[in-house]
Backbone of each chain as ProteinMPNN parsed JSONL, in Angstrom:
{"seq_chain_A": "MFPAPASDSYGKPQVMKARVTVTLKTGILDPQGKAIEGALRSLGVEGVTSVRQGKVFDIEIDGGDPKKAEALLKEAADKLLANTVIENYRVEVVG", "coords_chain_A": {"N_chain_A": [[119.666, 162.63, 164.151], [118.127, 161.115, 161.175], [115.425, 161.133, 159.664], [113.117, 158.534, 158.593], [113.288, 157.639, 155.088], [110.596, 157.852, 152.801], [110.518, 156.117, 150.993], [112.171, 153.508, 150.049], [112.969, 152.923, 147.676], [114.372, 152.825, 144.33], [113.231, 153.942, 142.109], [111.788, 151.965, 141.138], [108.732, 150.592, 142.288], [107.86, 149.512, 145.55], [107.269, 146.38, 146.871], [105.196, 144.231, 148.9], [104.901, 141.077, 150.168], [102.291, 138.644, 151.196], [100.391, 136.585, 153.146], [97.297, 135.217, 153.756], [95.418, 133.366, 155.656], [92.413, 131.36, 155.697], [90.3, 129.787, 157.673], [87.836, 127.263, 158.821], [85.726, 127.876, 161.758], [85.802, 126.186, 164.961], [83.8, 123.78, 165.64], [82.175, 124.271, 163.282], [80.481, 122.779, 160.755], [82.564, 120.406, 158.344], [81.889, 119.355, 155.558], [83.158, 118.958, 153.147], [85.491, 118.328, 154.304], [85.315, 116.201, 155.224], [84.49, 114.589, 153.036], [86.888, 114.587, 151.893], [88.209, 113.178, 153.656], [86.969, 110.539, 153.844], [87.595, 109.886, 150.993], [90.31, 109.273, 150.958], [90.587, 107.326, 152.576], [89.372, 105.29, 151.062], [91.305, 105.496, 148.975], [93.311, 104.019, 150.16], [95.09, 105.065, 151.752], [96.056, 105.314, 155.168], [95.513, 105.989, 158.239], [94.792, 108.967, 158.815], [92.774, 110.722, 160.756], [91.251, 112.945, 160.66], [89.981, 115.594, 158.551], [90.463, 118.965, 157.789], [89.135, 121.357, 155.374], [90.599, 124.584, 154.364], [91.531, 127.941, 153.176], [93.697, 129.517, 151.199], [95.26, 132.796, 150.43], [97.577, 134.511, 148.404], [98.771, 137.096, 148.638], [99.884, 140.492, 147.192], [101.098, 143.408, 147.391], [101.268, 147.125, 147.163], [103.811, 149.317, 148.508], [106.168, 149.813, 151.129], [105.57, 149.34, 154.065], [104.977, 147.376, 156.62], [103.427, 147.792, 158.593], [100.875, 148.937, 157.523], [100.421, 147.282, 155.44], [99.618, 144.997, 156.802], [97.223, 145.98, 157.943], [95.583, 146.703, 155.916], [95.323, 144.03, 154.817], [93.951, 142.975, 157.016], [91.652, 144.563, 156.393], [90.508, 143.386, 153.805], [90.159, 140.893, 154.326], [88.257, 140.946, 156.024], [86.122, 142.288, 154.568], [86.104, 140.709, 152.136], [87.434, 138.275, 151.878], [87.396, 136.231, 153.795], [84.23, 134.694, 155.621], [83.137, 135.829, 158.232], [81.54, 134.885, 160.164], [81.553, 132.168, 160.26], [83.8, 131.527, 159.975], [87.784, 131.759, 160.198], [90.44, 134.018, 160.526], [93.958, 134.488, 159.656], [96.445, 136.523, 159.183], [99.705, 137.003, 157.684], [102.336, 139.13, 157.062], [104.57, 138.488, 154.474], [107.323, 139.574, 153.561]], "CA_chain_A": [[118.905, 161.314, 163.639], [117.299, 161.338, 159.853], [113.637, 160.685, 159.402], [113.213, 157.531, 157.609], [112.929, 157.6, 153.923], [109.295, 157.5, 152.405], [110.509, 154.827, 150.124], [113.92, 153.507, 149.622], [113.29, 152.281, 146.334], [115.413, 153.245, 143.198], [112.534, 154.291, 140.887], [110.743, 150.884, 140.975], [107.818, 150.305, 143.414], [108.159, 148.167, 146.691], [106.108, 145.533, 146.776], [105.447, 143.383, 149.79], [104.198, 139.877, 150.22], [101.829, 138.293, 152.432], [99.805, 135.195, 152.864], [96.093, 135.433, 154.597], [94.851, 132.111, 155.669], [91.255, 131.455, 156.308], [89.801, 128.335, 158.005], [86.654, 127.406, 159.188], [85.602, 127.809, 163.002], [85.877, 124.797, 165.702], [82.246, 123.445, 165.536], [81.521, 124.302, 161.925], [80.783, 121.443, 160.015], [83.112, 120.431, 157.152], [81.132, 118.15, 154.593], [84.223, 118.789, 151.855], [86.8, 117.554, 154.436], [84.725, 114.592, 155.62], [84.615, 113.817, 151.975], [88.357, 114.063, 151.749], [88.667, 111.764, 154.625], [86.551, 109.229, 153.199], [88.217, 109.455, 149.674], [91.618, 108.838, 151.351], [90.68, 106.106, 153.084], [89.519, 104.637, 149.712], [92.689, 105.394, 148.181], [94.575, 103.195, 150.767], [95.986, 106.103, 152.734], [95.532, 104.852, 156.311], [95.956, 106.549, 159.677], [93.951, 110.123, 158.797], [91.391, 110.65, 161.353], [90.242, 114.277, 160.604], [90.566, 116.89, 157.582], [89.395, 120.206, 157.371], [89.739, 122.53, 154.318], [90.641, 125.865, 154.393], [91.868, 128.566, 152.007], [95.07, 130.694, 151.252], [95.363, 134.118, 149.226], [99.098, 135.018, 148.566], [98.779, 138.576, 147.973], [101.296, 141.353, 146.528], [101.012, 144.898, 148.251], [102.054, 147.847, 147.12], [104.738, 149.965, 149.314], [106.845, 148.968, 152.07], [105.058, 149.529, 155.541], [104.538, 145.968, 157.14], [101.807, 147.653, 159.407], [100.031, 149.196, 156.595], [100.233, 146.089, 154.603], [98.55, 144.037, 157.953], [95.488, 146.556, 158.2], [94.962, 146.659, 154.573], [94.894, 142.723, 154.64], [92.659, 142.554, 157.503], [90.242, 144.987, 156.082], [90.325, 142.877, 152.749], [89.762, 139.741, 154.898], [86.771, 141.413, 156.782], [85.215, 142.673, 153.867], [85.991, 139.623, 151.207], [87.918, 137.065, 151.882], [86.541, 135.413, 155.224], [82.8, 134.903, 156.239], [83.828, 135.99, 159.826], [80.62, 134.474, 161.268], [81.94, 130.589, 160.415], [85.774, 131.364, 159.367], [88.791, 132.526, 161.237], [91.649, 134.265, 159.276], [95.441, 134.81, 159.865], [97.609, 137.326, 158.338], [101.078, 136.996, 157.853], [103.18, 139.496, 156.065], [106.132, 137.597, 154.607], [108.158, 140.704, 153.258]], "C_chain_A": [[118.352, 161.768, 162.336], [116.247, 160.743, 159.906], [113.945, 159.464, 158.546], [112.959, 157.741, 156.337], [111.473, 157.075, 153.408], [109.371, 156.11, 151.719], [111.991, 154.757, 149.792], [114.131, 152.993, 148.42], [114.316, 152.948, 145.368], [114.379, 153.212, 142.05], [111.806, 153.098, 140.672], [110.135, 150.597, 142.173], [107.963, 149.445, 144.223], [107.18, 147.502, 146.5], [106.456, 144.436, 148.182], [104.173, 142.337, 149.692], [103.619, 139.354, 151.091], [100.865, 137.088, 152.16], [98.466, 135.489, 154.237], [95.417, 134.135, 154.267], [93.293, 131.784, 156.442], [90.762, 130.084, 156.75], [88.528, 128.426, 159.032], [86.874, 127.569, 160.865], [85.295, 126.625, 163.584], [84.064, 124.607, 165.961], [81.715, 123.913, 164.354], [81.454, 122.789, 161.432], [81.424, 121.599, 158.751], [83.082, 119.474, 156.119], [82.4, 117.647, 153.593], [85.411, 118.154, 153.006], [86.583, 116.288, 155.007], [84.89, 113.702, 154.129], [85.71, 113.44, 151.464], [88.778, 112.787, 152.501], [88.321, 110.641, 153.934], [87.43, 108.611, 151.841], [89.71, 108.951, 149.652], [91.616, 107.569, 151.868], [90.57, 105.137, 151.728], [90.364, 104.495, 149.009], [93.751, 104.829, 148.915], [95.489, 104.002, 151.529], [95.21, 106.094, 154.223], [96.032, 105.696, 157.7], [95.353, 108.329, 159.64], [92.868, 109.928, 159.547], [90.811, 112.052, 161.061], [90.876, 115.169, 159.531], [89.534, 117.563, 157.712], [90.303, 120.905, 156.416], [89.692, 123.695, 154.959], [90.751, 126.894, 153.163], [93.025, 129.567, 152.294], [95.204, 131.734, 150.295], [96.902, 134.195, 149.688], [98.802, 136.151, 147.821], [99.928, 139.473, 147.957], [100.413, 142.68, 146.981], [101.799, 146.089, 147.968], [102.852, 148.796, 148.341], [105.28, 149.216, 150.372], [106.496, 149.034, 153.435], [104.447, 148.361, 156.206], [103.051, 146.474, 158.054], [100.692, 148.119, 158.611], [99.471, 148.119, 155.929], [99.164, 145.43, 155.608], [97.398, 144.685, 157.921], [95.168, 146.711, 156.813], [94.357, 144.913, 154.33], [93.602, 142.473, 155.651], [91.309, 143.215, 157.095], [89.721, 143.993, 154.594], [89.884, 141.706, 153.114], [88.407, 139.912, 155.552], [86.202, 141.46, 155.665], [84.891, 141.848, 152.666], [86.303, 138.345, 151.108], [87.652, 136.083, 153.021], [85.039, 135.766, 155.19], [83.5, 134.326, 157.621], [82.66, 135.437, 160.651], [80.57, 132.851, 161.126], [83.335, 130.696, 160.114], [86.652, 132.419, 160.308], [89.476, 132.951, 159.981], [92.895, 134.708, 160.223], [96.035, 135.678, 158.848], [98.836, 137.425, 158.596], [101.929, 137.909, 156.559], [104.612, 138.738, 156.125], [107.388, 138.852, 154.456], [108.374, 141.152, 152.099]], "O_chain_A": [[118.052, 162.962, 162.343], [116.28, 159.577, 160.298], [114.963, 159.422, 157.854], [111.873, 158.318, 156.386], [111.202, 155.891, 153.609], [108.547, 155.201, 151.827], [112.761, 155.635, 149.401], [115.241, 152.628, 148.034], [115.135, 153.691, 145.908], [114.621, 152.503, 141.074], [110.98, 153.272, 139.776], [110.849, 150.345, 143.144], [108.249, 148.349, 143.74], [106.177, 147.969, 145.96], [107.558, 143.964, 148.46], [103.009, 142.532, 149.343], [104.256, 139.408, 152.143], [100.627, 136.704, 151.015], [98.714, 135.874, 155.38], [94.976, 133.775, 153.175], [93.126, 131.978, 157.646], [90.931, 129.203, 155.907], [88.272, 129.345, 159.811], [88.008, 127.425, 161.322], [84.559, 125.873, 162.945], [83.341, 125.457, 166.48], [80.487, 123.975, 164.422], [82.232, 121.874, 161.702], [81.152, 122.549, 158.017], [84.076, 118.827, 155.79], [82.66, 116.483, 153.288], [86.277, 117.451, 152.486], [87.449, 115.446, 155.244], [85.275, 112.536, 154.038], [85.868, 112.425, 150.784], [89.405, 111.786, 152.154], [89.137, 109.846, 153.466], [87.811, 107.459, 151.632], [90.256, 108.392, 148.701], [92.525, 106.767, 151.656], [91.473, 104.376, 151.381], [90.434, 103.485, 148.308], [94.924, 104.981, 148.575], [96.586, 103.58, 151.896], [94.134, 106.641, 154.466], [97.242, 105.852, 157.862], [95.603, 108.924, 160.688], [92.008, 109.114, 159.211], [89.618, 112.133, 161.354], [92.069, 115.469, 159.555], [88.333, 117.296, 157.761], [91.523, 121.072, 156.43], [88.959, 123.931, 155.92], [90.057, 126.661, 152.173], [93.225, 130.227, 153.314], [95.265, 131.326, 149.135], [97.371, 134.031, 150.814], [98.613, 136.193, 146.606], [100.9, 139.233, 148.673], [99.193, 142.793, 146.861], [102.932, 146.171, 148.443], [102.091, 148.904, 149.303], [104.921, 148.054, 150.559], [107.448, 148.662, 154.122], [103.226, 148.439, 156.338], [101.997, 145.85, 158.178], [99.562, 147.758, 158.937], [98.256, 147.962, 155.808], [97.982, 145.336, 155.277], [96.399, 143.968, 157.866], [93.958, 146.928, 156.743], [93.278, 144.613, 153.82], [92.539, 141.956, 155.31], [90.192, 142.741, 157.3], [88.51, 143.937, 154.381], [89.108, 141.211, 152.296], [87.565, 139.013, 155.564], [85.514, 140.448, 155.537], [83.811, 141.984, 152.092], [85.716, 137.463, 150.482], [87.856, 134.907, 152.719], [84.619, 136.864, 154.823], [84.029, 133.281, 157.997], [82.787, 135.521, 161.872], [79.711, 132.223, 161.744], [83.961, 129.639, 160.034], [86.332, 133.454, 160.893], [89.299, 132.545, 158.833], [92.763, 135.192, 161.347], [96.016, 135.362, 157.658], [99.196, 137.902, 159.672], [102.107, 137.493, 155.415], [105.397, 138.466, 157.033], [108.286, 138.923, 155.294], [109.106, 142.128, 151.941]]}, "seq_chain_B": "MFPAPASDSYGKPQVMKARVTVTLKTGILDPQGKAIEGALRSLGVEGVTSVRQGKVFDIEIDGGDPKKAEALLKEAADKLLANTVIENYRVEVVG", "coords_chain_B": {"N_chain_B": [[120.635, 100.552, 177.081], [117.322, 101.81, 176.097], [114.71, 100.194, 174.055], [112.538, 102.503, 172.091], [109.602, 102.976, 172.97], [106.843, 101.946, 171.221], [104.334, 103.239, 171.787], [103.605, 106.252, 173.604], [101.6, 106.805, 175.135], [98.794, 107.015, 177.476], [97.067, 104.537, 177.596], [95.251, 106.353, 175.7], [94.727, 107.295, 172.292], [97.354, 108.482, 170.341], [97.601, 111.582, 168.512], [98.446, 113.439, 165.826], [99.004, 116.844, 164.651], [98.901, 118.332, 161.361], [99.509, 120.416, 158.613], [98.778, 121.04, 155.189], [99.639, 122.553, 152.572], [98.527, 123.737, 149.704], [99.548, 125.436, 146.581], [98.877, 127.219, 143.434], [101.199, 126.634, 140.517], [103.692, 128.917, 139.884], [103.105, 130.793, 137.1], [100.893, 129.838, 136.088], [97.765, 130.518, 135.378], [95.356, 132.214, 137.35], [92.415, 132.343, 137.348], [90.409, 132.736, 139.328], [91.628, 134.323, 141.495], [92.429, 136.804, 140.051], [89.939, 137.833, 139.754], [89.325, 137.944, 142.975], [90.728, 140.28, 143.099], [89.855, 142.301, 141.43], [87.677, 142.545, 142.863], [88.587, 143.307, 145.259], [89.185, 145.888, 144.884], [87.29, 147.121, 143.743], [85.749, 147.02, 146.027], [86.926, 149.02, 147.231], [89.366, 148.636, 148.605], [92.552, 149.457, 148.402], [95.69, 149.084, 146.719], [96.581, 146.613, 146.241], [98.143, 144.134, 144.652], [98.376, 141.855, 143.491], [96.788, 138.741, 143.549], [96.852, 135.408, 144.867], [95.031, 132.68, 144.785], [95.089, 129.517, 146.921], [94.616, 126.52, 148.767], [94.421, 124.899, 152.18], [94.983, 122.478, 154.172], [93.742, 120.924, 157.12], [95.135, 118.758, 158.86], [94.318, 115.694, 161.004], [96.242, 113.185, 162.458], [96.552, 109.578, 163.427], [98.909, 108.128, 165.568], [102.756, 108.717, 166.831], [104.544, 109.394, 165.283], [106.825, 111.669, 163.463], [108.158, 111.625, 161.204], [106.918, 109.285, 159.839], [104.661, 110.576, 159.436], [104.655, 112.506, 157.884], [105.583, 111.431, 155.581], [103.114, 110.07, 155.067], [101.137, 112.212, 154.708], [102.46, 113.148, 152.754], [102.009, 111.382, 150.846], [99.383, 111.778, 150.533], [99.062, 113.86, 149.182], [100.106, 113.591, 146.835], [98.325, 112.169, 146.338], [95.703, 112.848, 145.798], [95.141, 115.544, 147.231], [96.529, 117.541, 145.718], [97.107, 118.572, 142.5], [99.395, 117.675, 140.981], [100.437, 118.464, 138.412], [99.841, 121.357, 137.983], [100.133, 122.265, 140.402], [101.914, 123.305, 143.331], [102.718, 121.666, 146.653], [102.868, 122.072, 150.094], [104.168, 120.3, 152.976], [103.824, 120.347, 156.488], [104.35, 119.465, 159.454], [102.965, 119.685, 162.271], [102.512, 119.104, 165.25]], "CA_chain_B": [[119.674, 101.712, 176.834], [115.611, 101.07, 176.244], [113.916, 100.652, 172.956], [111.729, 103.452, 172.262], [108.24, 102.452, 173.292], [105.993, 101.84, 170.179], [103.598, 104.669, 171.957], [104.161, 106.531, 175.15], [100.331, 107.731, 175.871], [98.554, 106.413, 178.422], [95.456, 104.202, 177.212], [94.429, 107.395, 175.091], [95.612, 107.215, 171.193], [98.073, 109.874, 169.902], [97.353, 112.17, 167.404], [99.415, 114.565, 165.372], [98.356, 117.669, 163.657], [99.543, 118.867, 160.232], [98.938, 121.308, 157.726], [99.168, 120.855, 153.824], [99.439, 124.014, 151.976], [98.793, 123.908, 148.16], [99.416, 126.511, 145.681], [99.534, 127.116, 141.896], [102.914, 126.726, 140.196], [104.28, 129.99, 138.726], [102.83, 130.502, 135.274], [99.786, 128.99, 135.718], [97.114, 131.245, 135.355], [94.355, 131.869, 138.493], [91.491, 133.325, 136.89], [89.536, 133.304, 140.606], [92.523, 135.574, 142.049], [92.121, 138.161, 139.424], [88.476, 138.203, 140.33], [89.149, 138.793, 143.898], [91.53, 141.403, 142.723], [89.024, 143.214, 140.976], [86.654, 142.84, 143.76], [88.827, 144.271, 146.265], [89.411, 147.17, 144.239], [85.812, 148.059, 143.897], [85.16, 147.5, 147.436], [87.512, 150.166, 148.143], [90.85, 148.186, 149.224], [93.725, 150.012, 147.347], [97.147, 148.858, 146.799], [96.735, 145.121, 146.196], [98.517, 144.392, 143.054], [97.916, 140.385, 143.073], [96.168, 137.912, 144.458], [96.832, 134.023, 144.184], [94.268, 131.503, 145.404], [95.477, 128.299, 147.093], [93.877, 125.584, 149.702], [94.833, 124.456, 152.969], [94.093, 121.048, 154.698], [94.467, 121.03, 158.403], [95.042, 117.223, 159.186], [94.873, 114.967, 162.161], [96.913, 111.676, 161.901], [96.819, 108.58, 164.092], [100.46, 107.962, 166.073], [103.01, 109.804, 167.419], [106.039, 109.48, 164.638], [106.595, 112.819, 162.743], [108.41, 111.044, 159.971], [105.971, 108.675, 159.384], [102.97, 111.222, 159.033], [105.076, 113.301, 156.629], [105.593, 110.039, 154.505], [101.575, 109.96, 154.896], [100.783, 113.414, 154.066], [102.833, 113.358, 150.952], [101.347, 110.083, 149.994], [97.876, 111.764, 150.518], [98.6, 115.321, 148.571], [100.245, 113.303, 145.423], [97.285, 111.119, 145.279], [94.296, 113.276, 146.183], [95.015, 116.827, 147.638], [97.141, 118.323, 144.788], [97.196, 117.898, 141.134], [101.249, 118.088, 140.943], [100.832, 119.277, 137.04], [99.774, 122.536, 138.057], [100.023, 122.788, 141.854], [102.944, 122.626, 144.334], [102.294, 121.593, 148.064], [103.935, 121.76, 151.466], [103.514, 119.502, 154.284], [104.112, 120.991, 157.908], [103.658, 118.69, 161.096], [102.82, 121.135, 163.539], [102.778, 118.808, 166.41]], "C_chain_B": [[118.541, 100.874, 176.077], [115.637, 101.271, 174.81], [113.281, 101.703, 173.067], [110.193, 102.893, 172.032], [107.284, 102.907, 171.997], [104.953, 102.975, 170.755], [103.712, 104.946, 173.519], [102.799, 106.939, 175.417], [99.704, 106.327, 176.491], [97.194, 105.659, 178.113], [94.959, 105.173, 175.981], [95.607, 107.145, 173.467], [96.334, 108.418, 171.129], [97.428, 110.239, 168.631], [98.349, 113.341, 167.012], [98.782, 115.824, 164.523], [99.431, 118.363, 162.425], [98.813, 119.772, 159.363], [99.558, 120.904, 156.394], [98.672, 121.847, 153.247], [99.751, 123.702, 150.203], [98.279, 125.225, 147.427], [99.765, 126.026, 144.311], [100.685, 127.519, 141.802], [102.997, 128.314, 139.51], [103.815, 129.722, 137.219], [101.676, 130.163, 135.075], [98.842, 130.303, 136.268], [95.818, 131.067, 136.643], [93.325, 132.686, 138.198], [90.597, 133.54, 138.587], [90.373, 134.311, 141.729], [92.378, 136.638, 141.366], [90.83, 138.361, 139.882], [88.563, 138.954, 141.768], [90.189, 139.861, 143.687], [90.702, 142.515, 142.578], [88.028, 143.591, 142.043], [86.979, 143.826, 144.893], [89.01, 145.565, 146.216], [87.988, 147.813, 144.11], [85.317, 147.93, 145.183], [86.143, 148.637, 147.99], [89.184, 149.929, 148.808], [91.918, 148.511, 147.997], [95.127, 149.644, 147.796], [97.497, 147.543, 146.909], [97.111, 144.792, 145.117], [98.615, 142.971, 142.899], [97.667, 139.632, 143.763], [96.362, 136.311, 143.907], [96.019, 133.146, 145.331], [94.872, 130.307, 145.818], [94.469, 127.747, 148.46], [94.863, 125.226, 150.8], [93.934, 123.041, 153.651], [94.858, 120.758, 156.039], [94.043, 119.335, 158.704], [95.373, 116.597, 160.335], [94.939, 113.643, 161.896], [96.992, 110.983, 163.133], [98.209, 108.475, 164.401], [100.995, 109.211, 166.268], [104.71, 110.175, 166.544], [105.942, 110.826, 163.34], [107.017, 112.44, 161.486], [107.215, 110.334, 158.94], [104.802, 109.418, 158.987], [103.501, 112.166, 158.201], [105.317, 112.297, 155.476], [104.032, 110.116, 154.224], [101.128, 111.089, 154.211], [101.323, 113.499, 152.786], [102.086, 112.517, 149.998], [99.547, 110.996, 149.711], [97.852, 113.03, 149.347], [98.957, 114.639, 147.239], [99.106, 112.498, 145.154], [96.042, 111.744, 145.129], [94.498, 115.249, 146.229], [95.49, 117.874, 146.787], [97.284, 117.856, 143.706], [98.857, 118.598, 141.055], [101.254, 118.198, 139.263], [100.98, 120.648, 137.165], [100.036, 123.049, 139.571], [101.407, 122.35, 142.533], [102.189, 122.432, 145.579], [103.6, 121.4, 149.001], [103.384, 120.899, 152.39], [104.334, 120.31, 155.349], [103.204, 119.869, 158.873], [103.948, 119.468, 162.156], [103.153, 120.373, 164.981], [101.478, 117.739, 167.032]], "O_chain_B": [[118.644, 99.744, 175.599], [116.292, 102.158, 174.263], [113.29, 102.139, 174.219], [109.782, 102.45, 170.96], [107.022, 104.094, 171.802], [104.746, 103.798, 169.864], [103.864, 104.116, 174.416], [102.908, 107.778, 176.311], [99.921, 105.145, 176.225], [96.173, 106.27, 178.428], [94.164, 104.617, 175.223], [96.816, 106.915, 173.481], [95.982, 109.375, 171.818], [96.857, 109.471, 167.856], [98.932, 114.042, 167.839], [97.967, 115.513, 163.654], [100.555, 118.804, 162.662], [97.586, 119.858, 159.405], [100.71, 120.47, 156.374], [97.476, 122.132, 153.291], [100.83, 123.512, 149.642], [97.221, 125.847, 147.522], [100.462, 125.078, 143.948], [101.272, 128.355, 142.49], [102.227, 128.652, 138.611], [104.064, 128.795, 136.448], [101.262, 130.132, 133.916], [99.083, 130.948, 137.288], [95.364, 129.946, 136.876], [93.275, 133.778, 138.763], [90.211, 134.68, 138.845], [89.81, 134.929, 142.633], [92.162, 137.641, 142.047], [90.744, 139.373, 140.578], [88.138, 140.093, 141.959], [90.351, 140.353, 144.803], [90.711, 143.5, 143.316], [87.585, 144.735, 142.15], [86.283, 144.716, 145.38], [89.019, 146.327, 147.182], [87.744, 148.982, 144.406], [84.433, 148.715, 145.527], [86.051, 149.055, 149.144], [89.933, 150.766, 149.31], [92.022, 147.911, 146.927], [95.617, 149.83, 148.91], [98.504, 147.192, 147.524], [96.326, 145.175, 144.25], [99.112, 142.776, 141.79], [98.276, 139.637, 144.833], [96.085, 135.993, 142.751], [96.365, 133.005, 146.504], [95.382, 129.807, 144.815], [93.7, 128.511, 149.043], [96.06, 125.213, 150.512], [92.742, 122.737, 153.621], [96.046, 120.471, 156.18], [92.909, 118.856, 158.745], [96.494, 116.761, 160.817], [94.086, 112.975, 161.311], [97.484, 111.631, 164.057], [98.915, 108.749, 163.431], [100.474, 110.315, 166.118], [105.648, 110.866, 166.942], [105.076, 110.841, 162.466], [106.337, 112.849, 160.545], [106.791, 110.648, 157.827], [103.981, 108.905, 158.227], [102.611, 112.815, 157.651], [105.129, 112.726, 154.338], [103.72, 110.232, 153.038], [100.712, 110.927, 153.064], [100.678, 113.894, 151.814], [101.678, 112.742, 148.858], [98.773, 110.733, 148.791], [96.837, 113.217, 148.676], [98.205, 114.979, 146.325], [98.825, 112.125, 144.014], [95.246, 111.234, 144.341], [94.046, 116.024, 145.386], [95.053, 119.016, 146.933], [97.61, 116.67, 143.658], [99.231, 119.771, 141.081], [102.373, 117.94, 138.819], [101.936, 121.241, 136.666], [100.125, 124.256, 139.798], [101.928, 121.253, 142.331], [101.077, 122.954, 145.669], [104.716, 120.904, 148.848], [102.168, 120.801, 152.553], [105.397, 120.859, 155.059], [102.011, 119.579, 158.97], [104.99, 119.776, 162.734], [103.928, 120.896, 165.781], [101.529, 117.311, 168.185]]}, "name": "protein", "num_of_chains": 2, "seq": "MFPAPASDSYGKPQVMKARVTVTLKTGILDPQGKAIEGALRSLGVEGVTSVRQGKVFDIEIDGGDPKKAEALLKEAADKLLANTVIENYRVEVVGMFPAPASDSYGKPQVMKARVTVTLKTGILDPQGKAIEGALRSLGVEGVTSVRQGKVFDIEIDGGDPKKAEALLKEAADKLLANTVIENYRVEVVG"}
């Protein structure tokens, strides 16, 4: 058996794509979502009972290791992208 | 064959959950994403080569018809949630 190569790229650096989704925790008020709810109603869009707004970050990362990428993204989310007191986040490495 | 019931709920109204994801179109500058990139670097998170920020809307809708829900959400996205000149959106009915 051969060891896995450190990189299987041909001179060009590998890039992974990922998405971090940040949403408000249950129970945290979302006045912006409430405003959107009201605006939809006044625009004639009927049937929407609740709106909660969150954020997504589409991120590109150097390197080809999904495990490392996920660890990096969790660090980024904890340090900067999410306020973990009031927000949850989810990390997906797309490929 | 019996016609499908208008609602199969037992007195309580049916609610569907959905998510609308709004992202900037390719080529549209994202200064906020650039700022996050820089902030991550100065926080010591290495390896992030690109960040683009978008929005998510977690929406609850009356009724049990996924087709109708999707049409409603597209209307909401076109009218309010996304600026279709510079943004793309994706609608997912979760269930």
